[in-house]
C-alpha positions as CSV (number, residue, x, y, z in Angstrom):
1,M,55.0,-43.2,-19.6
2,T,56.2,-46.1,-17.5
3,S,53.9,-48.3,-15.4
4,G,55.1,-46.7,-12.2
5,E,54.0,-43.2,-13.3
6,K,50.4,-44.0,-14.0
7,K,47.6,-43.9,-11.4
8,K,44.8,-46.4,-11.8
9,R,41.4,-44.9,-12.6
10,T,38.7,-45.5,-10.1
11,I,35.0,-46.4,-10.4
12,T,34.2,-42.9,-9.2
13,E,36.3,-41.3,-11.9
14,I,34.7,-43.4,-14.5
15,R,31.2,-42.5,-13.3
16,D,32.1,-38.8,-13.0
17,S,33.4,-38.7,-16.6
18,K,29.8,-38.4,-17.7
19,R,29.5,-35.1,-15.9
20,S,33.0,-33.8,-16.5
21,G,32.9,-34.6,-20.3
22,E,36.2,-36.5,-20.2
23,K,36.2,-39.1,-23.0
24,M,37.3,-42.4,-21.5
25,V,39.5,-44.7,-23.6
26,Y,39.0,-48.4,-23.4
27,T,40.8,-51.1,-25.3
28,S,40.4,-54.9,-25.3
29,V,43.7,-56.6,-24.6
30,P,44.2,-60.4,-24.5
31,D,47.8,-60.7,-23.1
32,Y,50.7,-59.3,-21.1
33,T,52.4,-57.5,-23.9
34,S,49.4,-55.7,-25.3
35,A,48.3,-54.8,-21.8
36,R,51.8,-53.3,-21.2
37,W,51.5,-51.3,-24.4
38,A,48.1,-50.0,-23.4
39,E,49.3,-48.9,-20.0
40,M,52.4,-47.2,-21.5
41,A,50.1,-45.4,-23.9
42,G,47.8,-44.1,-21.2
43,V,44.6,-46.1,-21.9
44,D,42.1,-45.6,-19.1
45,V,40.6,-49.1,-19.0
46,C,42.0,-52.5,-20.2
47,V,39.2,-54.8,-21.1
48,V,39.7,-58.6,-21.0
49,G,37.2,-59.3,-23.7
50,D,36.0,-62.8,-24.7
51,S,36.9,-61.7,-28.3
52,L,40.3,-63.3,-27.2
53,A,38.7,-66.6,-28.2
54,M,39.0,-65.4,-31.8
55,V,42.1,-63.2,-31.8
56,A,44.2,-65.3,-29.5
57,H,42.8,-68.8,-29.9
58,G,41.6,-68.8,-33.5
59,H,37.9,-69.6,-32.9
60,S,35.3,-68.2,-35.3
61,S,33.3,-66.6,-32.5
62,T,33.4,-65.7,-28.9
63,I,31.2,-68.6,-27.8
64,P,34.1,-71.1,-27.0
65,A,35.6,-68.7,-24.4
66,T,35.5,-70.3,-20.9
67,M,35.9,-68.9,-17.5
68,D,39.2,-70.8,-17.1
69,M,40.4,-69.2,-20.4
70,M,39.3,-65.7,-19.3
71,V,40.8,-65.9,-15.9
72,M,44.2,-67.0,-17.4
73,H,44.2,-64.1,-19.8
74,A,43.0,-61.7,-17.1
75,L,45.9,-62.6,-14.9
76,A,48.3,-61.9,-17.8
77,V,46.7,-58.5,-18.4
78,R,46.8,-57.6,-14.7
79,R,50.5,-58.3,-14.7
80,G,51.0,-56.3,-17.8
81,A,49.0,-53.3,-16.7
82,P,49.1,-53.2,-12.9
83,N,48.2,-49.5,-12.8
84,T,45.3,-49.6,-15.3
85,F,41.7,-50.3,-14.4
86,T,40.9,-53.8,-15.7
87,L,37.4,-55.0,-16.7
88,G,36.7,-58.7,-17.1
89,C,34.1,-59.7,-19.7
90,M,32.0,-62.6,-18.5
91,P,31.9,-65.3,-21.2
92,Y,29.0,-67.1,-22.8
93,Q,26.6,-68.8,-20.3
94,S,28.8,-67.8,-17.3
95,Y,26.0,-65.6,-15.9
96,N,22.9,-67.5,-16.9
97,T,21.7,-67.8,-13.3
98,V,22.3,-65.5,-10.3
99,D,24.3,-68.1,-8.5
100,R,26.5,-68.9,-11.5
101,A,27.1,-65.2,-12.2
102,L,28.1,-64.6,-8.6
103,V,30.6,-67.4,-8.6
104,N,32.2,-66.5,-11.9
105,A,32.3,-62.7,-11.3
106,T,34.0,-63.5,-8.0
107,R,36.6,-65.5,-9.9
108,F,37.4,-62.4,-12.0
109,M,37.8,-60.2,-8.9
110,Q,39.4,-62.7,-6.5
111,E,41.6,-64.9,-8.8
112,A,42.4,-62.5,-11.6
113,G,42.5,-59.2,-9.7
114,C,40.0,-57.5,-12.0
115,D,38.5,-54.2,-10.9
116,A,35.0,-54.9,-12.4
117,V,33.1,-57.3,-14.5
118,K,30.9,-57.0,-17.6
119,P,28.1,-59.5,-18.6
120,Q,25.9,-58.7,-21.6
121,G,22.2,-57.8,-21.7
122,G,19.6,-55.3,-20.5
123,K,16.1,-55.8,-19.2
124,S,16.2,-59.5,-19.4
125,Q,19.5,-59.6,-17.4
126,A,18.6,-56.8,-14.9
127,H,18.1,-59.2,-12.0
128,I,21.6,-60.8,-12.7
129,L,23.2,-57.3,-12.9
130,K,21.5,-56.2,-9.7
131,A,22.6,-59.3,-7.8
132,L,26.2,-58.7,-8.8
133,V,26.0,-55.0,-7.7
134,D,24.3,-55.9,-4.5
135,A,27.1,-58.4,-3.8
136,G,29.6,-55.5,-4.0
137,I,30.9,-56.4,-7.4
138,P,31.4,-53.4,-9.7
139,T,29.4,-54.3,-12.8
140,A,28.9,-52.9,-16.3
141,S,26.9,-54.3,-19.2
142,H,26.7,-54.5,-23.0
143,I,23.8,-53.9,-25.3
144,G,23.0,-53.3,-28.9
145,L,24.7,-56.1,-30.8
146,T,25.5,-58.7,-28.1
147,P,27.9,-61.4,-29.4
148,H,26.5,-64.0,-27.0
149,T,23.1,-63.8,-28.7
150,I,24.3,-63.1,-32.2
151,A,22.6,-66.4,-33.5
152,M,19.3,-64.9,-32.5
153,F,20.0,-61.8,-34.6
154,G,20.8,-63.9,-37.6
155,G,24.4,-62.8,-37.7
156,F,26.2,-59.5,-37.3
157,K,23.5,-56.9,-37.9
158,I,23.2,-53.3,-36.9
159,Q,20.8,-52.8,-34.0
160,G,18.4,-49.9,-33.4
161,R,17.7,-48.9,-37.0
162,T,13.9,-48.5,-36.4
163,A,12.3,-46.3,-33.8
164,A,10.8,-49.4,-32.0
165,A,14.2,-51.2,-31.9
166,A,15.9,-48.0,-30.7
167,M,13.3,-47.7,-27.9
168,Q,14.1,-51.2,-26.8
169,I,17.8,-50.3,-26.5
170,L,16.8,-47.3,-24.5
171,E,14.7,-49.5,-22.2
172,D,17.7,-51.9,-21.8
173,A,20.0,-49.0,-21.0
174,L,17.7,-47.7,-18.3
175,A,17.3,-51.1,-16.8
176,I,21.1,-51.4,-16.7
177,Q,21.3,-48.0,-14.9
178,D,18.6,-48.9,-12.5
179,A,20.4,-52.2,-11.6
180,G,23.3,-50.1,-10.3
181,C,25.8,-50.6,-13.1
182,F,28.5,-48.0,-13.3
183,M,28.8,-48.0,-17.2
184,L,27.3,-49.6,-20.3
185,E,28.6,-50.4,-23.8
186,F,26.8,-50.0,-27.1
187,E,27.9,-52.1,-30.0
188,A,26.8,-51.6,-33.6
189,V,24.2,-49.0,-33.0
190,P,23.6,-46.0,-35.3
191,A,25.5,-43.0,-34.1
192,P,22.5,-40.7,-33.7
193,I,20.6,-43.3,-31.7
194,A,23.6,-44.0,-29.4
195,R,24.0,-40.3,-28.8
196,L,20.3,-39.7,-28.0
197,I,20.2,-42.7,-25.6
198,S,23.4,-41.6,-23.9
199,E,21.9,-38.2,-23.3
200,Q,19.0,-39.9,-21.4
201,L,21.4,-41.6,-18.9
202,E,23.2,-40.7,-15.8
203,I,25.9,-43.4,-16.2
204,P,28.6,-43.1,-18.8
205,T,28.4,-45.0,-22.1
206,I,31.2,-46.4,-24.3
207,G,30.8,-47.3,-27.9
208,I,32.2,-49.7,-30.5
209,G,30.6,-49.0,-33.8
210,A,28.2,-46.5,-32.1
211,G,29.6,-43.1,-33.2
212,V,31.2,-40.3,-31.3
213,G,28.2,-39.4,-29.2
214,T,29.0,-41.9,-26.4
215,D,31.1,-40.9,-23.4
216,G,34.0,-43.1,-24.4
217,Q,35.2,-45.5,-27.0
218,I,36.5,-49.1,-27.1
219,L,38.4,-51.0,-29.8
220,L,40.2,-54.3,-29.8
221,S,43.9,-53.6,-29.5
222,Y,44.6,-56.4,-32.0
223,D,42.3,-54.7,-34.5
224,L,43.5,-51.2,-34.1
225,L,47.2,-52.2,-34.2
226,G,46.7,-54.5,-37.2
227,V,47.7,-57.7,-35.3
228,F,44.4,-59.6,-36.1
229,T,43.8,-59.4,-39.9
230,D,41.3,-62.3,-40.6
231,F,38.7,-59.5,-41.1
232,K,38.3,-55.8,-40.3
233,P,35.0,-54.5,-38.9
234,K,33.7,-51.3,-40.4
235,F,34.1,-49.5,-37.1
236,T,37.8,-50.4,-36.7
237,K,40.4,-47.8,-37.6
238,R,43.9,-49.1,-38.2
239,Y,46.4,-47.0,-36.3
240,A,49.3,-49.4,-37.2
241,N,49.9,-52.5,-39.2
242,L,52.0,-54.8,-36.9
243,T,51.2,-57.9,-39.0
244,E,53.0,-56.3,-42.0
245,V,56.0,-55.3,-39.8
246,A,56.1,-58.8,-38.2
247,V,55.9,-60.7,-41.5
248,T,58.6,-58.5,-43.0
249,G,60.8,-59.2,-40.1
250,L,60.2,-63.0,-40.1
251,R,60.8,-63.2,-43.8
252,Q,64.2,-61.5,-43.3
253,Y,65.0,-64.0,-40.5
254,V,64.1,-66.9,-42.7
255,K,66.3,-65.6,-45.5
256,E,69.3,-65.0,-43.3
257,V,69.1,-68.4,-41.7
258,K,68.8,-70.1,-45.1
259,E,71.8,-68.2,-46.3
260,G,73.9,-68.8,-43.2
261,A,74.0,-65.1,-42.5
262,F,72.4,-65.4,-39.0
263,P,73.7,-65.8,-36.4
264,D,76.8,-63.7,-37.0
265,N,79.6,-62.9,-34.6
266,E,77.6,-60.1,-33.1
267,H,74.8,-62.5,-32.0
268,S,77.0,-65.4,-30.8
269,Y,78.9,-66.0,-27.6
270,T,82.7,-66.4,-27.6
271,V,85.2,-68.5,-25.6
272,K,88.8,-67.8,-24.8
273,P,91.1,-69.2,-27.5
274,E,93.2,-71.2,-25.0
275,E,90.0,-72.9,-23.7
276,L,88.9,-73.7,-27.2
277,D,92.3,-75.2,-28.0
278,K,92.1,-77.4,-24.8
279,F,88.6,-78.5,-25.8
280,Q,89.7,-79.4,-29.3
281,A,92.6,-81.4,-27.9
282,M,90.2,-83.3,-25.6
283,V,87.8,-84.0,-28.4
284,E,90.7,-85.4,-30.6
285,K,92.0,-87.5,-27.7
286,R,88.5,-89.0,-27.1
287,R,88.2,-89.9,-30.8
288,Q,91.4,-91.9,-30.6
289,I,90.2,-94.0,-27.7
């Protein structure tokens, strides 16, 4: 599939996937090339996730991601996947007030050409989510394990393992729906809990580490393709190992350069023999001056 053959999914189609039963495929992509791959593969939604602070910038968490960083990457993703719905994830503290959320969400839509935005949070953020929706900005949200508040969880911990905790996630989900969001994401929630909560909702859900009972799935492209290998979350399935392929190729390149085998004639430009002779004569004459 080429970029020109694909039709961008719409908000209506994403919402309707809940009723139609179509499983929507999301992937988080940080750059032009991975976005191009995603579009060629037929991914429904490219997500510009603030995980790029880790996979593309080498930080230990998503917290250092800034709006300037996110907009820059979102522009690259938009260029790489012009016919794929693009969702910009709002970074840490970029939506801590209504005014700030409106300004930063507008940057995603206006500067980067995103089709929607995604802050994090449920009931506590419902007023922010509603303000974005009321301003005409298509908005989703993210509950369960929310990386922006991971310090309050005491690290990466599965959410919703008790009935009380699961009920809190349900309340968050309903608050997101009531705010007018078109979709929500579960992260690190037990599969049966995510399924049951999804069944209570009218809007579609996507999951990452939340089992097959959600209405769609999301993985980081750098994780599923084996590009980022610092660690592998339990919920990530490796569909390729591009790091292994890349390192093998680079090792061969190093070897051939060291041995003088690269570049060979096939990978070098030529010059007409008579011009080379003239140039050699000119060089020799210059040396004798």
